[in-house]
PDBQT receptor file of N, H, CA, C and O in Angstrom, charges set to zero:
ATOM      1  N   UNK A   1    -182.566  -1.568  65.995  1.00  0.00    +0.000 N 
ATOM      2  CA  UNK A   1    -182.972  -0.267  66.491  1.00  0.00    +0.000 C 
ATOM      3  C   UNK A   1    -183.505  -0.380  67.918  1.00  0.00    +0.000 C 
ATOM      4  O   UNK A   1    -183.182   0.442  68.775  1.00  0.00    +0.000 OA
ATOM      5  N   UNK A   2    -184.308  -1.383  68.160  1.00  0.00    +0.000 N 
ATOM      6  H   UNK A   2    -184.571  -2.050  67.463  1.00  0.00    +0.000 HD
ATOM      7  CA  UNK A   2    -184.884  -1.554  69.489  1.00  0.00    +0.000 C 
ATOM      8  C   UNK A   2    -183.806  -1.822  70.522  1.00  0.00    +0.000 C 
ATOM      9  O   UNK A   2    -183.862  -1.303  71.637  1.00  0.00    +0.000 OA
ATOM     10  N   UNK A   3    -182.816  -2.640  70.150  1.00  0.00    +0.000 N 
ATOM     11  H   UNK A   3    -182.770  -3.061  69.244  1.00  0.00    +0.000 HD
ATOM     12  CA  UNK A   3    -181.734  -2.954  71.085  1.00  0.00    +0.000 C 
ATOM     13  C   UNK A   3    -180.929  -1.709  71.418  1.00  0.00    +0.000 C 
ATOM     14  O   UNK A   3    -180.582  -1.488  72.578  1.00  0.00    +0.000 OA
ATOM     15  N   UNK A   4    -180.632  -0.901  70.422  1.00  0.00    +0.000 N 
ATOM     16  H   UNK A   4    -180.914  -1.081  69.479  1.00  0.00    +0.000 HD
ATOM     17  CA  UNK A   4    -179.850   0.321  70.641  1.00  0.00    +0.000 C 
ATOM     18  C   UNK A   4    -180.626   1.302  71.515  1.00  0.00    +0.000 C 
ATOM     19  O   UNK A   4    -180.056   1.917  72.417  1.00  0.00    +0.000 OA
ATOM     20  N   UNK A   5    -181.915   1.448  71.254  1.00  0.00    +0.000 N 
ATOM     21  H   UNK A   5    -182.378   0.948  70.522  1.00  0.00    +0.000 HD
ATOM     22  CA  UNK A   5    -182.742   2.358  72.043  1.00  0.00    +0.000 C 
ATOM     23  C   UNK A   5    -182.794   1.913  73.505  1.00  0.00    +0.000 C 
ATOM     24  O   UNK A   5    -182.654   2.726  74.418  1.00  0.00    +0.000 OA
ATOM     25  N   UNK A   6    -182.992   0.635  73.709  1.00  0.00    +0.000 N 
ATOM     26  H   UNK A   6    -183.106  -0.027  72.968  1.00  0.00    +0.000 HD
ATOM     27  CA  UNK A   6    -183.047   0.107  75.067  1.00  0.00    +0.000 C 
ATOM     28  C   UNK A   6    -181.743   0.296  75.811  1.00  0.00    +0.000 C 
ATOM     29  O   UNK A   6    -181.733   0.689  76.977  1.00  0.00    +0.000 OA
ATOM     30  N   UNK A   7    -180.644   0.016  75.133  1.00  0.00    +0.000 N 
ATOM     31  H   UNK A   7    -180.653  -0.304  74.186  1.00  0.00    +0.000 HD
ATOM     32  CA  UNK A   7    -179.328   0.148  75.760  1.00  0.00    +0.000 C 
ATOM     33  C   UNK A   7    -179.030   1.613  76.093  1.00  0.00    +0.000 C 
ATOM     34  O   UNK A   7    -178.582   1.927  77.195  1.00  0.00    +0.000 OA
ATOM     35  N   UNK A   8    -179.279   2.491  75.144  1.00  0.00    +0.000 N 
ATOM     36  H   UNK A   8    -179.643   2.236  74.248  1.00  0.00    +0.000 HD
ATOM     37  CA  UNK A   8    -178.999   3.921  75.370  1.00  0.00    +0.000 C 
ATOM     38  C   UNK A   8    -179.854   4.486  76.495  1.00  0.00    +0.000 C 
ATOM     39  O   UNK A   8    -179.368   5.271  77.309  1.00  0.00    +0.000 OA
ATOM     40  N   UNK A   9    -181.118   4.093  76.546  1.00  0.00    +0.000 N 
ATOM     41  H   UNK A   9    -181.512   3.455  75.885  1.00  0.00    +0.000 HD
ATOM     42  CA  UNK A   9    -181.995   4.567  77.625  1.00  0.00    +0.000 C 
ATOM     43  C   UNK A   9    -181.493   4.061  78.972  1.00  0.00    +0.000 C 
ATOM     44  O   UNK A   9    -181.487   4.805  79.953  1.00  0.00    +0.000 OA
ATOM     45  N   UNK A  10    -181.074   2.805  79.021  1.00  0.00    +0.000 N 
ATOM     46  H   UNK A  10    -181.079   2.201  78.224  1.00  0.00    +0.000 HD
ATOM     47  CA  UNK A  10    -180.563   2.226  80.272  1.00  0.00    +0.000 C 
ATOM     48  C   UNK A  10    -179.305   2.953  80.749  1.00  0.00    +0.000 C 
ATOM     49  O   UNK A  10    -179.176   3.264  81.933  1.00  0.00    +0.000 OA
ATOM     50  N   UNK A  11    -178.391   3.218  79.836  1.00  0.00    +0.000 N 
ATOM     51  H   UNK A  11    -178.497   2.964  78.874  1.00  0.00    +0.000 HD
ATOM     52  CA  UNK A  11    -177.153   3.914  80.190  1.00  0.00    +0.000 C 
ATOM     53  C   UNK A  11    -177.449   5.350  80.625  1.00  0.00    +0.000 C 
ATOM     54  O   UNK A  11    -176.857   5.841  81.586  1.00  0.00    +0.000 OA
ATOM     55  N   UNK A  12    -178.352   6.017  79.931  1.00  0.00    +0.000 N 
ATOM     56  H   UNK A  12    -178.833   5.618  79.150  1.00  0.00    +0.000 HD
ATOM     57  CA  UNK A  12    -178.692   7.397  80.291  1.00  0.00    +0.000 C 
ATOM     58  C   UNK A  12    -179.277   7.467  81.701  1.00  0.00    +0.000 C 
ATOM     59  O   UNK A  12    -178.956   8.382  82.459  1.00  0.00    +0.000 OA
ATOM     60  N   UNK A  13    -180.127   6.515  82.053  1.00  0.00    +0.000 N 
ATOM     61  H   UNK A  13    -180.388   5.772  81.437  1.00  0.00    +0.000 HD
ATOM     62  CA  UNK A  13    -180.711   6.502  83.393  1.00  0.00    +0.000 C 
ATOM     63  C   UNK A  13    -179.630   6.235  84.440  1.00  0.00    +0.000 C 
ATOM     64  O   UNK A  13    -179.623   6.863  85.498  1.00  0.00    +0.000 OA
ATOM     65  N   UNK A  14    -178.723   5.309  84.150  1.00  0.00    +0.000 N 
ATOM     66  H   UNK A  14    -178.729   4.798  83.290  1.00  0.00    +0.000 HD
ATOM     67  CA  UNK A  14    -177.634   5.021  85.093  1.00  0.00    +0.000 C 
ATOM     68  C   UNK A  14    -176.758   6.249  85.312  1.00  0.00    +0.000 C 
ATOM     69  O   UNK A  14    -176.373   6.545  86.443  1.00  0.00    +0.000 OA
ATOM     70  N   UNK A  15    -176.446   6.959  84.244  1.00  0.00    +0.000 N 
ATOM     71  H   UNK A  15    -176.759   6.719  83.326  1.00  0.00    +0.000 HD
ATOM     72  CA  UNK A  15    -175.615   8.163  84.353  1.00  0.00    +0.000 C 
ATOM     73  C   UNK A  15    -176.339   9.240  85.162  1.00  0.00    +0.000 C 
ATOM     74  O   UNK A  15    -175.737   9.893  86.014  1.00  0.00    +0.000 OA
ATOM     75  N   UNK A  16    -177.626   9.419  84.892  1.00  0.00    +0.000 N 
ATOM     76  H   UNK A  16    -178.115   8.888  84.200  1.00  0.00    +0.000 HD
ATOM     77  CA  UNK A  16    -178.393  10.420  85.632  1.00  0.00    +0.000 C 
ATOM     78  C   UNK A  16    -178.490  10.038  87.115  1.00  0.00    +0.000 C 
ATOM     79  O   UNK A  16    -178.412  10.906  87.984  1.00  0.00    +0.000 OA
ATOM     80  N   UNK A  17    -178.660   8.754  87.399  1.00  0.00    +0.000 N 
ATOM     81  H   UNK A  17    -178.724   8.049  86.692  1.00  0.00    +0.000 HD
ATOM     82  CA  UNK A  17    -178.696   8.302  88.800  1.00  0.00    +0.000 C 
ATOM     83  C   UNK A  17    -177.364   8.575  89.498  1.00  0.00    +0.000 C 
ATOM     84  O   UNK A  17    -177.340   9.029  90.642  1.00  0.00    +0.000 OA
ATOM     85  N   UNK A  18    -176.272   8.302  88.814  1.00  0.00    +0.000 N 
ATOM     86  H   UNK A  18    -176.291   7.934  87.885  1.00  0.00    +0.000 HD
ATOM     87  CA  UNK A  18    -174.949   8.575  89.383  1.00  0.00    +0.000 C 
ATOM     88  C   UNK A  18    -174.757  10.068  89.631  1.00  0.00    +0.000 C 
ATOM     89  O   UNK A  18    -174.196  10.466  90.652  1.00  0.00    +0.000 OA
ATOM     90  N   UNK A  19    -175.222  10.887  88.699  1.00  0.00    +0.000 N 
ATOM     91  H   UNK A  19    -175.678  10.564  87.870  1.00  0.00    +0.000 HD
ATOM     92  CA  UNK A  19    -175.107  12.345  88.868  1.00  0.00    +0.000 C 
ATOM     93  C   UNK A  19    -175.887  12.797  90.099  1.00  0.00    +0.000 C 
ATOM     94  O   UNK A  19    -175.431  13.667  90.842  1.00  0.00    +0.000 OA
ATOM     95  N   UNK A  20    -177.054  12.212  90.312  1.00  0.00    +0.000 N 
ATOM     96  H   UNK A  20    -177.424  11.506  89.708  1.00  0.00    +0.000 HD
ATOM     97  CA  UNK A  20    -177.842  12.563  91.498  1.00  0.00    +0.000 C 
ATOM     98  C   UNK A  20    -177.101  12.155  92.766  1.00  0.00    +0.000 C 
ATOM     99  O   UNK A  20    -177.130  12.882  93.759  1.00  0.00    +0.000 OA
ATOM    100  N   UNK A  21    -176.439  11.003  92.745  1.00  0.00    +0.000 N 
ATOM    101  H   UNK A  21    -176.416  10.412  91.938  1.00  0.00    +0.000 HD
ATOM    102  CA  UNK A  21    -175.672  10.550  93.896  1.00  0.00    +0.000 C 
ATOM    103  C   UNK A  21    -174.506  11.499  94.181  1.00  0.00    +0.000 C 
ATOM    104  O   UNK A  21    -174.242  11.846  95.333  1.00  0.00    +0.000 OA
ATOM    105  N   UNK A  22    -173.818  11.910  93.125  1.00  0.00    +0.000 N 
ATOM    106  H   UNK A  22    -174.033  11.628  92.190  1.00  0.00    +0.000 HD
ATOM    107  CA  UNK A  22    -172.671  12.801  93.275  1.00  0.00    +0.000 C 
ATOM    108  C   UNK A  22    -173.099  14.144  93.868  1.00  0.00    +0.000 C 
ATOM    109  O   UNK A  22    -172.398  14.719  94.700  1.00  0.00    +0.000 OA
ATOM    110  N   UNK A  23    -174.246  14.628  93.431  1.00  0.00    +0.000 N 
ATOM    111  H   UNK A  23    -174.816  14.162  92.754  1.00  0.00    +0.000 HD
ATOM    112  CA  UNK A  23    -174.717  15.936  93.896  1.00  0.00    +0.000 C 
ATOM    113  C   UNK A  23    -175.420  15.862  95.250  1.00  0.00    +0.000 C 
ATOM    114  O   UNK A  23    -175.734  16.897  95.838  1.00  0.00    +0.000 OA
ATOM    115  N   UNK A  24    -175.667  14.665  95.746  1.00  0.00    +0.000 N 
ATOM    116  H   UNK A  24    -175.412  13.825  95.268  1.00  0.00    +0.000 HD
ATOM    117  CA  UNK A  24    -176.281  14.517  97.059  1.00  0.00    +0.000 C 
ATOM    118  C   UNK A  24    -177.666  15.127  97.115  1.00  0.00    +0.000 C 
ATOM    119  O   UNK A  24    -178.470  14.940  96.202  1.00  0.00    +0.000 OA
ATOM    120  N   UNK A  25    -177.949  15.859  98.186  1.00  0.00    +0.000 N 
ATOM    121  H   UNK A  25    -177.296  16.011  98.927  1.00  0.00    +0.000 HD
ATOM    122  CA  UNK A  25    -179.257  16.467  98.381  1.00  0.00    +0.000 C 
ATOM    123  C   UNK A  25    -179.639  17.447  97.288  1.00  0.00    +0.000 C 
ATOM    124  O   UNK A  25    -180.819  17.602  96.972  1.00  0.00    +0.000 OA
ATOM    125  N   UNK A  26    -178.647  18.107  96.709  1.00  0.00    +0.000 N 
ATOM    126  H   UNK A  26    -177.689  17.980  96.966  1.00  0.00    +0.000 HD
ATOM    127  CA  UNK A  26    -178.935  19.043  95.623  1.00  0.00    +0.000 C 
ATOM    128  C   UNK A  26    -179.421  18.317  94.369  1.00  0.00    +0.000 C 
ATOM    129  O   UNK A  26    -180.103  18.906  93.531  1.00  0.00    +0.000 OA
ATOM    130  N   UNK A  27    -179.073  17.051  94.246  1.00  0.00    +0.000 N 
ATOM    131  H   UNK A  27    -178.519  16.572  94.927  1.00  0.00    +0.000 HD
ATOM    132  CA  UNK A  27    -179.465  16.286  93.061  1.00  0.00    +0.000 C 
ATOM    133  C   UNK A  27    -180.951  16.042  92.945  1.00  0.00    +0.000 C 
ATOM    134  O   UNK A  27    -181.445  15.770  91.851  1.00  0.00    +0.000 OA
ATOM    135  N   UNK A  28    -181.681  16.132  94.056  1.00  0.00    +0.000 N 
ATOM    136  H   UNK A  28    -181.279  16.353  94.945  1.00  0.00    +0.000 HD
ATOM    137  CA  UNK A  28    -183.115  15.880  93.998  1.00  0.00    +0.000 C 
ATOM    138  C   UNK A  28    -183.956  17.150  93.926  1.00  0.00    +0.000 C 
ATOM    139  O   UNK A  28    -185.170  17.088  93.732  1.00  0.00    +0.000 OA
ATOM    140  N   UNK A  29    -183.309  18.293  94.084  1.00  0.00    +0.000 N 
ATOM    141  H   UNK A  29    -182.323  18.343  94.242  1.00  0.00    +0.000 HD
ATOM    142  CA  UNK A  29    -184.047  19.550  94.017  1.00  0.00    +0.000 C 
ATOM    143  C   UNK A  29    -184.473  19.841  92.587  1.00  0.00    +0.000 C 
ATOM    144  O   UNK A  29    -183.657  19.803  91.666  1.00  0.00    +0.000 OA
ATOM    145  N   UNK A  30    -185.745  20.129  92.408  1.00  0.00    +0.000 N 
ATOM    146  H   UNK A  30    -186.408  20.160  93.156  1.00  0.00    +0.000 HD
ATOM    147  CA  UNK A  30    -186.291  20.368  91.069  1.00  0.00    +0.000 C 
ATOM    148  C   UNK A  30    -185.683  21.600  90.396  1.00  0.00    +0.000 C 
ATOM    149  O   UNK A  30    -185.715  21.717  89.171  1.00  0.00    +0.000 OA
ATOM    150  N   UNK A  31    -185.134  22.511  91.186  1.00  0.00    +0.000 N 
ATOM    151  H   UNK A  31    -185.108  22.417  92.181  1.00  0.00    +0.000 HD
ATOM    152  CA  UNK A  31    -184.530  23.710  90.600  1.00  0.00    +0.000 C 
ATOM    153  C   UNK A  31    -183.189  23.403  89.936  1.00  0.00    +0.000 C 
ATOM    154  O   UNK A  31    -182.685  24.212  89.156  1.00  0.00    +0.000 OA
ATOM    155  N   UNK A  32    -182.621  22.266  90.232  1.00  0.00    +0.000 N 
ATOM    156  H   UNK A  32    -183.031  21.610  90.866  1.00  0.00    +0.000 HD
ATOM    157  CA  UNK A  32    -181.307  21.893  89.702  1.00  0.00    +0.000 C 
ATOM    158  C   UNK A  32    -181.443  21.125  88.393  1.00  0.00    +0.000 C 
ATOM    159  O   UNK A  32    -182.426  20.419  88.169  1.00  0.00    +0.000 OA
ATOM    160  N   UNK A  33    -180.443  21.275  87.537  1.00  0.00    +0.000 N 
ATOM    161  H   UNK A  33    -179.644  21.848  87.719  1.00  0.00    +0.000 HD
ATOM    162  CA  UNK A  33    -180.448  20.587  86.245  1.00  0.00    +0.000 C 
ATOM    163  C   UNK A  33    -180.411  19.069  86.395  1.00  0.00    +0.000 C 
ATOM    164  O   UNK A  33    -180.974  18.348  85.570  1.00  0.00    +0.000 OA
ATOM    165  N   UNK A  34    -179.755  18.586  87.440  1.00  0.00    +0.000 N 
ATOM    166  H   UNK A  34    -179.298  19.172  88.110  1.00  0.00    +0.000 HD
ATOM    167  CA  UNK A  34    -179.611  17.134  87.613  1.00  0.00    +0.000 C 
ATOM    168  C   UNK A  34    -180.981  16.462  87.724  1.00  0.00    +0.000 C 
ATOM    169  O   UNK A  34    -181.223  15.448  87.070  1.00  0.00    +0.000 OA
ATOM    170  N   UNK A  35    -181.862  17.005  88.529  1.00  0.00    +0.000 N 
ATOM    171  H   UNK A  35    -181.665  17.829  89.061  1.00  0.00    +0.000 HD
ATOM    172  CA  UNK A  35    -183.204  16.438  88.680  1.00  0.00    +0.000 C 
ATOM    173  C   UNK A  35    -183.972  16.524  87.362  1.00  0.00    +0.000 C 
ATOM    174  O   UNK A  35    -184.723  15.614  87.012  1.00  0.00    +0.000 OA
ATOM    175  N   UNK A  36    -183.782  17.601  86.650  1.00  0.00    +0.000 N 
ATOM    176  H   UNK A  36    -183.172  18.340  86.934  1.00  0.00    +0.000 HD
ATOM    177  CA  UNK A  36    -184.441  17.784  85.348  1.00  0.00    +0.000 C 
ATOM    178  C   UNK A  36    -183.967  16.720  84.360  1.00  0.00    +0.000 C 
ATOM    179  O   UNK A  36    -184.786  16.108  83.674  1.00  0.00    +0.000 OA
ATOM    180  N   UNK A  37    -182.663  16.494  84.280  1.00  0.00    +0.000 N 
ATOM    181  H   UNK A  37    -181.998  16.991  84.837  1.00  0.00    +0.000 HD
ATOM    182  CA  UNK A  37    -182.111  15.481  83.374  1.00  0.00    +0.000 C 
ATOM    183  C   UNK A  37    -182.588  14.087  83.752  1.00  0.00    +0.000 C 
ATOM    184  O   UNK A  37    -182.927  13.284  82.882  1.00  0.00    +0.000 OA
ATOM    185  N   UNK A  38    -182.612  13.798  85.050  1.00  0.00    +0.000 N 
ATOM    186  H   UNK A  38    -182.336  14.450  85.756  1.00  0.00    +0.000 HD
ATOM    187  CA  UNK A  38    -183.050  12.475  85.510  1.00  0.00    +0.000 C 
ATOM    188  C   UNK A  38    -184.490  12.211  85.107  1.00  0.00    +0.000 C 
ATOM    189  O   UNK A  38    -184.821  11.116  84.653  1.00  0.00    +0.000 OA
ATOM    190  N   UNK A  39    -185.333  13.196  85.268  1.00  0.00    +0.000 N 
ATOM    191  H   UNK A  39    -185.064  14.086  85.636  1.00  0.00    +0.000 HD
ATOM    192  CA  UNK A  39    -186.737  13.057  84.889  1.00  0.00    +0.000 C 
ATOM    193  C   UNK A  39    -186.876  12.859  83.380  1.00  0.00    +0.000 C 
ATOM    194  O   UNK A  39    -187.684  12.046  82.930  1.00  0.00    +0.000 OA
ATOM    195  N   UNK A  40    -186.092  13.600  82.604  1.00  0.00    +0.000 N 
ATOM    196  H   UNK A  40    -185.437  14.260  82.969  1.00  0.00    +0.000 HD
ATOM    197  CA  UNK A  40    -186.172  13.487  81.152  1.00  0.00    +0.000 C 
ATOM    198  C   UNK A  40    -185.690  12.135  80.636  1.00  0.00    +0.000 C 
ATOM    199  O   UNK A  40    -186.312  11.557  79.746  1.00  0.00    +0.000 OA
ATOM    200  N   UNK A  41    -184.584  11.623  81.188  1.00  0.00    +0.000 N 
ATOM    201  H   UNK A  41    -184.078  12.093  81.912  1.00  0.00    +0.000 HD
ATOM    202  CA  UNK A  41    -184.072  10.352  80.679  1.00  0.00    +0.000 C 
ATOM    203  C   UNK A  41    -184.957   9.191  81.091  1.00  0.00    +0.000 C 
ATOM    204  O   UNK A  41    -184.992   8.175  80.397  1.00  0.00    +0.000 OA
ATOM    205  N   UNK A  42    -185.664   9.311  82.189  1.00  0.00    +0.000 N 
ATOM    206  H   UNK A  42    -185.635  10.136  82.752  1.00  0.00    +0.000 HD
ATOM    207  CA  UNK A  42    -186.582   8.248  82.599  1.00  0.00    +0.000 C 
ATOM    208  C   UNK A  42    -187.671   8.056  81.551  1.00  0.00    +0.000 C 
ATOM    209  O   UNK A  42    -188.163   6.944  81.359  1.00  0.00    +0.000 OA
ATOM    210  N   UNK A  43    -188.045   9.132  80.877  1.00  0.00    +0.000 N 
ATOM    211  H   UNK A  43    -187.645  10.036  81.034  1.00  0.00    +0.000 HD
ATOM    212  CA  UNK A  43    -189.047   9.051  79.815  1.00  0.00    +0.000 C 
ATOM    213  C   UNK A  43    -188.532   8.195  78.658  1.00  0.00    +0.000 C 
ATOM    214  O   UNK A  43    -189.322   7.515  78.004  1.00  0.00    +0.000 OA
ATOM    215  N   UNK A  44    -187.230   8.215  78.392  1.00  0.00    +0.000 N 
ATOM    216  H   UNK A  44    -186.588   8.768  78.923  1.00  0.00    +0.000 HD
ATOM    217  CA  UNK A  44    -186.664   7.407  77.306  1.00  0.00    +0.000 C 
ATOM    218  C   UNK A  44    -186.949   5.921  77.500  1.00  0.00    +0.000 C 
ATOM    219  O   UNK A  44    -187.109   5.188  76.525  1.00  0.00    +0.000 OA
ATOM    220  N   UNK A  45    -187.013   5.478  78.743  1.00  0.00    +0.000 N 
ATOM    221  H   UNK A  45    -186.883   6.074  79.535  1.00  0.00    +0.000 HD
ATOM    222  CA  UNK A  45    -187.265   4.061  79.014  1.00  0.00    +0.000 C 
ATOM    223  C   UNK A  45    -188.687   3.644  78.650  1.00  0.00    +0.000 C 
ATOM    224  O   UNK A  45    -188.922   2.488  78.300  1.00  0.00    +0.000 OA
ATOM    225  N   UNK A  46    -189.630   4.571  78.728  1.00  0.00    +0.000 N 
ATOM    226  H   UNK A  46    -189.439   5.510  79.013  1.00  0.00    +0.000 HD
ATOM    227  CA  UNK A  46    -191.015   4.200  78.460  1.00  0.00    +0.000 C 
ATOM    228  C   UNK A  46    -191.531   4.705  77.114  1.00  0.00    +0.000 C 
ATOM    229  O   UNK A  46    -192.602   4.295  76.666  1.00  0.00    +0.000 OA
ATOM    230  N   UNK A  47    -190.780   5.586  76.476  1.00  0.00    +0.000 N 
ATOM    231  H   UNK A  47    -189.910   5.919  76.840  1.00  0.00    +0.000 HD
ATOM    232  CA  UNK A  47    -191.180   6.104  75.173  1.00  0.00    +0.000 C 
ATOM    233  C   UNK A  47    -191.145   4.970  74.152  1.00  0.00    +0.000 C 
ATOM    234  O   UNK A  47    -190.188   4.197  74.129  1.00  0.00    +0.000 OA
ATOM    235  N   UNK A  48    -192.147   4.859  73.326  1.00  0.00    +0.000 N 
ATOM    236  H   UNK A  48    -192.924   5.487  73.344  1.00  0.00    +0.000 HD
ATOM    237  CA  UNK A  48    -192.280   3.812  72.310  1.00  0.00    +0.000 C 
ATOM    238  C   UNK A  48    -192.419   2.422  72.921  1.00  0.00    +0.000 C 
ATOM    239  O   UNK A  48    -192.036   1.440  72.285  1.00  0.00    +0.000 OA
ATOM    240  N   UNK A  49    -192.943   2.311  74.110  1.00  0.00    +0.000 N 
ATOM    241  H   UNK A  49    -193.254   3.108  74.627  1.00  0.00    +0.000 HD
ATOM    242  CA  UNK A  49    -193.170   1.000  74.720  1.00  0.00    +0.000 C 
ATOM    243  C   UNK A  49    -192.314   0.793  75.943  1.00  0.00    +0.000 C 
ATOM    244  O   UNK A  49    -191.231   1.363  76.075  1.00  0.00    +0.000 OA
ATOM    245  N   UNK A  50    -192.815  -0.026  76.827  1.00  0.00    +0.000 N 
ATOM    246  H   UNK A  50    -193.695  -0.489  76.720  1.00  0.00    +0.000 HD
ATOM    247  CA  UNK A  50    -192.082  -0.290  78.056  1.00  0.00    +0.000 C 
ATOM    248  C   UNK A  50    -190.881  -1.186  77.795  1.00  0.00    +0.000 C 
ATOM    249  O   UNK A  50    -190.739  -1.745  76.708  1.00  0.00    +0.000 OA
ATOM    250  N   UNK A  51    -190.024  -1.321  78.790  1.00  0.00    +0.000 N 
ATOM    251  H   UNK A  51    -190.139  -0.867  79.674  1.00  0.00    +0.000 HD
ATOM    252  CA  UNK A  51    -188.841  -2.171  78.663  1.00  0.00    +0.000 C 
ATOM    253  C   UNK A  51    -189.236  -3.616  78.404  1.00  0.00    +0.000 C 
ATOM    254  O   UNK A  51    -188.561  -4.319  77.652  1.00  0.00    +0.000 OA
ATOM    255  N   UNK A  52    -190.320  -4.061  79.018  1.00  0.00    +0.000 N 
ATOM    256  H   UNK A  52    -190.869  -3.489  79.629  1.00  0.00    +0.000 HD
ATOM    257  CA  UNK A  52    -190.752  -5.440  78.846  1.00  0.00    +0.000 C 
ATOM    258  C   UNK A  52    -191.188  -5.711  77.408  1.00  0.00    +0.000 C 
ATOM    259  O   UNK A  52    -190.870  -6.757  76.842  1.00  0.00    +0.000 OA
ATOM    260  N   UNK A  53    -191.912  -4.770  76.825  1.00  0.00    +0.000 N 
ATOM    261  H   UNK A  53    -192.171  -3.921  77.284  1.00  0.00    +0.000 HD
ATOM    262  CA  UNK A  53    -192.348  -4.919  75.434  1.00  0.00    +0.000 C 
ATOM    263  C   UNK A  53    -191.137  -4.921  74.510  1.00  0.00    +0.000 C 
ATOM    264  O   UNK A  53    -191.085  -5.701  73.559  1.00  0.00    +0.000 OA
ATOM    265  N   UNK A  54    -190.160  -4.053  74.781  1.00  0.00    +0.000 N 
ATOM    266  H   UNK A  54    -190.201  -3.420  75.554  1.00  0.00    +0.000 HD
ATOM    267  CA  UNK A  54    -188.952  -4.017  73.959  1.00  0.00    +0.000 C 
ATOM    268  C   UNK A  54    -188.210  -5.350  74.022  1.00  0.00    +0.000 C 
ATOM    269  O   UNK A  54    -187.693  -5.820  73.009  1.00  0.00    +0.000 OA
ATOM    270  N   UNK A  55    -188.156  -5.954  75.191  1.00  0.00    +0.000 N 
ATOM    271  H   UNK A  55    -188.576  -5.573  76.014  1.00  0.00    +0.000 HD
ATOM    272  CA  UNK A  55    -187.483  -7.248  75.331  1.00  0.00    +0.000 C 
ATOM    273  C   UNK A  55    -188.197  -8.326  74.528  1.00  0.00    +0.000 C 
ATOM    274  O   UNK A  55    -187.550  -9.198  73.948  1.00  0.00    +0.000 OA
ATOM    275  N   UNK A  56    -189.523  -8.273  74.488  1.00  0.00    +0.000 N 
ATOM    276  H   UNK A  56    -190.048  -7.565  74.959  1.00  0.00    +0.000 HD
ATOM    277  CA  UNK A  56    -190.288  -9.234  73.680  1.00  0.00    +0.000 C 
ATOM    278  C   UNK A  56    -189.973  -9.033  72.196  1.00  0.00    +0.000 C 
ATOM    279  O   UNK A  56    -189.770 -10.001  71.463  1.00  0.00    +0.000 OA
ATOM    280  N   UNK A  57    -189.936  -7.778  71.761  1.00  0.00    +0.000 N 
ATOM    281  H   UNK A  57    -190.101  -6.991  72.356  1.00  0.00    +0.000 HD
ATOM    282  CA  UNK A  57    -189.632  -7.474  70.351  1.00  0.00    +0.000 C 
ATOM    283  C   UNK A  57    -188.243  -7.976  69.997  1.00  0.00    +0.000 C 
ATOM    284  O   UNK A  57    -188.057  -8.596  68.950  1.00  0.00    +0.000 OA
ATOM    285  N   UNK A  58    -187.261  -7.716  70.859  1.00  0.00    +0.000 N 
ATOM    286  H   UNK A  58    -187.412  -7.212  71.709  1.00  0.00    +0.000 HD
ATOM    287  CA  UNK A  58    -185.879  -8.158  70.611  1.00  0.00    +0.000 C 
ATOM    288  C   UNK A  58    -185.834  -9.677  70.548  1.00  0.00    +0.000 C 
ATOM    289  O   UNK A  58    -185.203 -10.239  69.652  1.00  0.00    +0.000 OA
ATOM    290  N   UNK A  59    -186.496 -10.350  71.487  1.00  0.00    +0.000 N 
ATOM    291  H   UNK A  59    -187.008  -9.894  72.215  1.00  0.00    +0.000 HD
ATOM    292  CA  UNK A  59    -186.496 -11.809  71.496  1.00  0.00    +0.000 C 
ATOM    293  C   UNK A  59    -187.113 -12.389  70.241  1.00  0.00    +0.000 C 
ATOM    294  O   UNK A  59    -186.595 -13.360  69.689  1.00  0.00    +0.000 OA
ATOM    295  N   UNK A  60    -188.203 -11.815  69.784  1.00  0.00    +0.000 N 
ATOM    296  H   UNK A  60    -188.624 -11.026  70.232  1.00  0.00    +0.000 HD
ATOM    297  CA  UNK A  60    -188.841 -12.293  68.547  1.00  0.00    +0.000 C 
ATOM    298  C   UNK A  60    -187.930 -12.112  67.337  1.00  0.00    +0.000 C 
ATOM    299  O   UNK A  60    -187.845 -12.989  66.477  1.00  0.00    +0.000 OA
ATOM    300  N   UNK A  61    -187.252 -10.969  67.279  1.00  0.00    +0.000 N 
ATOM    301  H   UNK A  61    -187.321 -10.257  67.978  1.00  0.00    +0.000 HD
ATOM    302  CA  UNK A  61    -186.339 -10.733  66.151  1.00  0.00    +0.000 C 
ATOM    303  C   UNK A  61    -185.173 -11.708  66.177  1.00  0.00    +0.000 C 
ATOM    304  O   UNK A  61    -184.757 -12.217  65.136  1.00  0.00    +0.000 OA
ATOM    305  N   UNK A  62    -184.643 -11.969  67.376  1.00  0.00    +0.000 N 
ATOM    306  H   UNK A  62    -184.981 -11.555  68.222  1.00  0.00    +0.000 HD
ATOM    307  CA  UNK A  62    -183.522 -12.903  67.485  1.00  0.00    +0.000 C 
ATOM    308  C   UNK A  62    -183.940 -14.331  67.118  1.00  0.00    +0.000 C 
ATOM    309  O   UNK A  62    -183.155 -15.082  66.539  1.00  0.00    +0.000 OA
ATOM    310  N   UNK A  63    -185.167 -14.697  67.454  1.00  0.00    +0.000 N 
ATOM    311  H   UNK A  63    -185.805 -14.087  67.924  1.00  0.00    +0.000 HD
ATOM    312  CA  UNK A  63    -185.660 -16.036  67.154  1.00  0.00    +0.000 C 
ATOM    313  C   UNK A  63    -186.267 -16.149  65.761  1.00  0.00    +0.000 C 
ATOM    314  O   UNK A  63    -186.564 -17.247  65.291  1.00  0.00    +0.000 OA
ATOM    315  N   UNK A  64    -186.448 -15.004  65.107  1.00  0.00    +0.000 N 
ATOM    316  H   UNK A  64    -186.207 -14.112  65.489  1.00  0.00    +0.000 HD
ATOM    317  CA  UNK A  64    -187.003 -15.001  63.764  1.00  0.00    +0.000 C 
ATOM    318  C   UNK A  64    -188.502 -15.270  63.745  1.00  0.00    +0.000 C 
ATOM    319  O   UNK A  64    -189.025 -15.792  62.761  1.00  0.00    +0.000 OA
ATOM    320  N   UNK A  65    -189.197 -14.917  64.824  1.00  0.00    +0.000 N 
ATOM    321  H   UNK A  65    -188.772 -14.492  65.623  1.00  0.00    +0.000 HD
ATOM    322  CA  UNK A  65    -190.637 -15.158  64.912  1.00  0.00    +0.000 C 
ATOM    323  C   UNK A  65    -191.428 -13.862  64.940  1.00  0.00    +0.000 C 
ATOM    324  O   UNK A  65    -192.477 -13.797  65.580  1.00  0.00    +0.000 OA
ATOM    325  N   UNK A  66    -190.956 -12.846  64.272  1.00  0.00    +0.000 N 
ATOM    326  H   UNK A  66    -190.104 -12.898  63.752  1.00  0.00    +0.000 HD
ATOM    327  CA  UNK A  66    -191.663 -11.562  64.272  1.00  0.00    +0.000 C 
ATOM    328  C   UNK A  66    -192.669 -11.621  63.174  1.00  0.00    +0.000 C 
ATOM    329  O   UNK A  66    -193.404 -10.657  62.958  1.00  0.00    +0.000 OA
TER     330      UNK A  66
């Protein structure tokens, strides 16, 4: 579960970043949906723990030391 959450959050942020690039200056305007989506997906990376904590959890599970 942790691996899937981390991967999905990473992909969502990359997609939102690309959308901002495609939209150029309009991508950073708060009135636009692109900026709203980017802000929302960034929360996925920190929800339920930071990326670093998730990596520790994944490593422990892989090593069987949880």
